[in-house]
C-alpha positions in Angstrom: 30.8 16.3 -43.1 29.1 19.7 -43.1 29.2 20.8 -39.4 25.9 22.7 -39.9 24.1 19.5 -40.9 22.1 17.5 -38.4 24.8 14.8 -38.5 27.5 17.3 -38.0 25.7 18.9 -35.0 25.0 15.5 -33.7 28.7 14.4 -33.8 30.0 17.6 -32.2 27.5 17.4 -29.4 28.2 13.7 -28.8 31.9 14.5 -28.4 31.2 17.3 -26.0 29.1 15.1 -23.7 31.6 12.2 -24.0 34.5 14.5 -23.0 32.4 15.7 -20.1 32.1 12.2 -18.8 28.4 11.4 -19.6 27.8 7.6 -19.8 25.4 7.6 -22.8 26.3 10.6 -24.9 24.9 9.3 -28.2 21.5 8.5 -26.7 21.2 11.8 -24.9 22.0 13.8 -28.1 19.4 11.8 -30.0 16.8 12.6 -27.3 17.7 16.3 -27.3 17.7 16.6 -31.1 14.4 14.7 -31.4 12.9 17.0 -28.8 14.1 20.2 -30.7 12.8 18.9 -34.0 9.5 17.6 -32.4 10.0 14.1 -33.7 9.4 10.7 -32.0 12.1 8.1 -31.9 11.1 6.3 -35.2 10.8 9.6 -37.1 14.2 10.7 -35.8 15.9 7.4 -36.9 14.4 7.9 -40.4 15.5 11.5 -40.7 17.9 12.6 -43.4 20.8 13.8 -41.3 22.7 15.3 -44.2 20.4 18.3 -44.4 21.3 21.5 -42.5 19.9 22.1 -39.0 18.1 25.4 -39.4 19.5 28.3 -37.3 16.5 28.5 -35.0 16.6 24.8 -34.1 20.4 24.9 -33.8 20.3 27.8 -31.3 17.6 26.0 -29.3 19.5 22.8 -29.3 22.7 24.5 -28.2 20.8 26.0 -25.2 19.5 22.6 -24.2 22.9 21.0 -24.6 24.5 23.7 -22.3 21.9 22.9 -19.7 22.7 19.2 -19.9 26.4 19.9 -19.7 25.6 21.8 -16.4 24.2 18.5 -15.2 20.5 19.5 -15.3 18.6 16.2 -15.6 17.7 15.3 -19.2 14.1 14.6 -18.2 13.7 18.1 -16.8 15.2 19.6 -20.0 12.7 17.8 -22.3 9.9 18.0 -19.7 9.0 14.3 -19.7 10.0 10.8 -18.8 8.9 7.4 -20.1 7.4 5.1 -17.4 5.8 1.8 -18.1 3.9 2.3 -21.3 3.2 6.0 -20.7 4.8 9.4 -21.1 4.8 11.5 -17.9 5.4 15.2 -17.5 8.2 16.0 -15.1 10.3 19.0 -14.1 12.0 20.8 -11.3 10.4 20.0 -7.9 9.4 16.4 -8.7 11.4 13.1 -8.5 12.3 11.6 -11.9 10.8 8.1 -12.2 13.2 5.2 -12.4 13.0 1.8 -14.0 13.2 0.0 -10.6 9.8 1.7 -9.8 8.4 0.1 -12.9 9.1 -3.3 -11.2 6.9 -2.2 -8.3 4.1 -1.4 -10.8 4.5 -4.8 -12.5 4.5 -6.6 -9.2 1.4 -4.8 -7.9 -0.4 -5.4 -11.3 0.1 -9.1 -10.8 -1.6 -9.0 -7.4 -4.5 -6.9 -8.7 -5.1 -9.4 -11.4 -4.8 -12.5 -9.2 -5.9 -11.3 -5.7 -7.6 -8.0 -5.5 -10.0 -8.0 -8.5 -11.4 -5.6 -11.1 -12.5 -2.9 -8.7 -10.9 -1.3 -5.6 -9.5 1.7 -3.9 -5.8 2.5 -3.8 -3.6 5.2 -2.3 -0.2 6.1 -3.6 1.9 7.7 -0.8 4.5 10.1 -1.9 3.0 10.1 -5.4 5.4 12.6 -6.9 4.4 12.9 -10.6 1.8 10.2 -10.1 3.6 7.5 -12.1 2.7 4.6 -9.8 -1.0 5.4 -9.2 -1.7 6.7 -12.7 -0.1 3.7 -14.4 -2.1 1.3 -12.3 -5.4 3.2 -12.7 -4.9 3.3 -16.5 -4.4 -0.5 -16.5 -7.4 -1.1 -14.2 -10.2 1.3 -15.1 -12.5 -0.2 -12.4 -10.2 1.2 -9.7 -10.1 4.6 -8.2 -7.2 6.2 -6.3 -5.6 9.0 -4.4 -2.1 10.4 -4.7 -0.7 11.9 -1.5 2.3 14.2 -1.3 3.5 17.2 0.7 4.9 18.9 -2.4 2.5 21.2 -4.2 4.8 21.1 -7.3 4.6 17.3 -7.3 0.9 17.3 -7.0 0.6 19.7 -9.9 2.5 17.3 -12.1 0.4 14.4 -10.8 -2.8 16.2 -11.7 -1.5 17.0 -15.2 -0.4 13.5 -15.8 -3.7 12.0 -14.5 -5.7 14.3 -16.8 -3.7 13.5 -19.9 -3.3 9.7 -19.3 -6.6 8.8 -17.6 -8.7 11.4 -19.3 -11.7 13.3 -17.9 -11.6 15.7 -15.0 -9.1 15.4 -12.2 -8.9 17.3 -8.9 -11.2 18.5 -6.1 -14.8 18.8 -7.2 -14.3 16.7 -10.4 -17.0 14.4 -11.5 -16.5 10.7 -12.0 -13.0 11.2 -10.8 -10.5 8.3 -11.1 -7.7 10.0 -9.3 -7.6 12.6 -6.5 -4.3 14.4 -5.7 -4.2 15.4 -2.1 -1.6 17.3 -0.1 -1.0 15.2 3.0 1.6 13.9 5.4 1.4 10.2 4.8 -2.0 8.6 5.5 -3.4 11.2 7.9 -6.3 12.1 5.6 -7.3 8.6 4.5 -10.4 6.7 5.6 -10.3 3.0 6.5 -11.1 0.1 4.2 -8.5 0.6 1.5 -7.7 -2.3 -0.8 -4.2 -1.3 -1.7 -1.5 1.1 -0.6 1.6 1.6 -2.8 4.6 3.8 -2.1 8.1 4.7 -3.2 9.0 6.6 0.0 12.2 8.5 0.7 14.6 5.8 1.7 18.1 7.1 1.3 19.9 7.5 4.7 20.6 11.2 5.3 24.4 10.6 5.5 24.4 9.1 2.0 22.7 12.1 0.3 26.0 13.9 -0.4 27.3 10.8 -2.1 24.7 10.9 -4.8 25.4 12.1 -8.3 25.3 15.8 -8.5 22.3 16.0 -10.8 20.3 13.9 -8.3 21.7 15.5 -5.1 21.5 19.1 -6.3 18.6 19.0 -8.7 15.9 16.5 -7.5 13.8 17.3 -4.4 15.5 16.2 -1.2 12.0 15.7 0.3 11.6 12.7 -2.1 15.1 11.3 -1.3 16.1 11.7 2.3 14.7 8.9 4.5 16.3 10.1 7.8 19.1 8.5 9.8 18.6 4.9 8.6 16.6 5.7 5.6 13.4 4.2 7.2 12.0 7.2 9.0 9.0 7.6 6.7 8.6 3.9 5.9 8.2 2.9 9.6 5.5 5.5 10.1 3.8 4.5 6.8 3.7 0.8 7.8 2.1 1.7 11.1 -0.5 3.9 9.6 -1.2 1.4 6.8 -2.0 -1.2 9.4 -5.0 0.9 10.6 -6.5 1.9 7.2 -6.1 -1.2 5.1 -9.0 -3.7 5.0 -8.4 -7.3 6.0 -6.6 -8.9 3.1 -5.6 -5.5 1.7 -2.0 -5.1 0.4 0.8 -2.7 1.1 3.5 -2.6 -1.6 6.8 -0.7 -1.0 9.9 0.1 -3.0 12.9 0.2 -0.6 16.7 0.6 -0.7 19.0 -2.4 -0.9 19.3 -4.1 2.5 16.0 -2.6 3.9 13.3 -5.2 3.0 14.2 -7.7 5.8 14.1 -5.1 8.6 10.8 -3.7 7.3 9.3 -7.1 7.0 10.1 -8.0 10.6 8.6 -4.7 11.9 5.5 -5.1 9.6 4.8 -8.6 10.9 4.8 -7.2 14.4 2.0 -4.9 13.3 -0.2 -7.7 12.0 1.0 -7.9 8.4 1.7 -11.2 6.6 4.7 -11.3 4.2 3.5 -12.1 0.7 6.7 -11.3 -1.3 10.1 -9.8 -1.3 10.4 -8.8 -4.9 13.7 -8.2 -6.8 14.7 -5.3 -9.1 16.0 -5.5 -12.7 19.5 -6.6 -11.4 18.1 -9.4 -9.3 18.6 -7.7 -5.9 15.9 -7.7 -3.2 14.3 -4.3 -3.6 10.7 -4.2 -2.2 7.9 -5.9 -0.3 4.3 -6.9 -0.7 2.6 -7.2 2.7 -1.0 -8.3 3.5 -3.1 -7.0 6.3 -4.0 -10.2 8.2 
């Protein structure tokens, strides 16, 4: 095998990642090479790998591989992450979307279809790159929404993603705006009468942050991860504020850490919420709540 060929470069890179302890070295090399060659997944699979990788592409690929070996998140390196049926821009300063959050979107989609109707107002608290709100608004064009976050970097990504996925103008002063990104501490800027609040809040207990994988602990924003002493610092405040701004029959949907849904359910019922569902993640574990303002 010619080491300068695409297949030769692929095999060498796969071995380097494998020796460094990466769980999915083949998949990661495929993603990096496809990114360098500007190919989608299907095009890369059909590629003749016996041809040489041109020097410019080889040098660029080596630079990206070195960044990955230094444990920079793959999504930051390629600048995007797949979420639901969409491709979202992500990078340093914004949380990388995970598959378990897709379960939240699917759960909420079911309630919009069966309970909430074709039009409504939603707020995504801690919107990050906007994946939850933008995915829902793309599916339900009769809805409008806001994405709240304290991070300006995150709001920039949310704005970019809303513009590319939803189309049209996005941001303050925009006309016929489907999505408004706002810098805010939880729901302090929101008016009453909301139909739906969704959130993937910071829920990792502070003492557990150091136990996270280095590429999460050292690279992703702690603001989006650290939930305080018990992991529920922001969630408790959010539930209290949601009880005052949701309309009667409005829904609050939350992604939580393992072991948290029951405690949050009890506190929410004390604030006038009715428990609609404790949903499970892709591994079958209780992962989040849907609550109704009674």
